[in-house]
C-alpha positions, 0 to 999 in steps of 0.5 A: 219242291215243298217240304211238309211241316211234319218233316221239320217237326219230327226233325226238331223232335229228333234233334232237341228231344231225341224222340227218334233215332232216325227219320226216313223221308220220301218225295211224293211226286204227285203233290211235289212234297217231301213227306215223313215215311218212317221214324225209328224209336230211340232204341232203333239201330242203324241196321233198322234204318238201312233195312228200311231204305228200299233197294230200288227207290231214292230216299232221304234219311237222318240218323242220330249217331251216338259214339264215344271219342278217342278221349272217351267222351260220349257224343252224337252227330246228326247224319243226313243220308241221300239214298239213290240206289242204282236201280232207281228211276233216272227221273227219281234220282234227278228229282232227289238230287235237285231237291236235296240242298233245299230240303237239307236247309230246312233241317237245321242241325245236320252235321254230316252228309252221306251220299250212297247208291249202294249199302256198302257206301253207308256202312256203319264203319263209314258212319263211324269214320265220318263222325270222328 
C-alpha cells in the first residue's frame, strides 16, 4: 500500500505547525494508496472528527488532543484512530488492518493509538483517559 505524499505533508503540518486539529485518511482501493480525505481547522472539535467518519466504511484518522494534566499543565497528544465499523465490508476491514502498521510508521510522532468499530469505543472520555 503506497502512501500519498500529501498524507505525510499534512501530518507534519498538524504536528509541527498545528495547522489542523484532525486529518481523516482514506485508502483509494483503485490505486492502492492512502489519501487525505478531510482536514479539520485548528478550531475543529473532536465531535467534528467523529461525525466525519462514515458509519459503513473504514478510515484512519489523527487527532491533536489538547488537555490539562492533574498538575495543571497544558499538554497535547497526537492520537491515531483506526476506524473499522462493523457495517463496513470485510475486504475493506482486512485492507485497513493489514496496512495500518506500515501507514502509522510513515507518520512519525503518533503518541496514542485507538481502534474503534463503534463510536462508543472512541468517545471523548476514552480519549481523555488514554491521554493522561
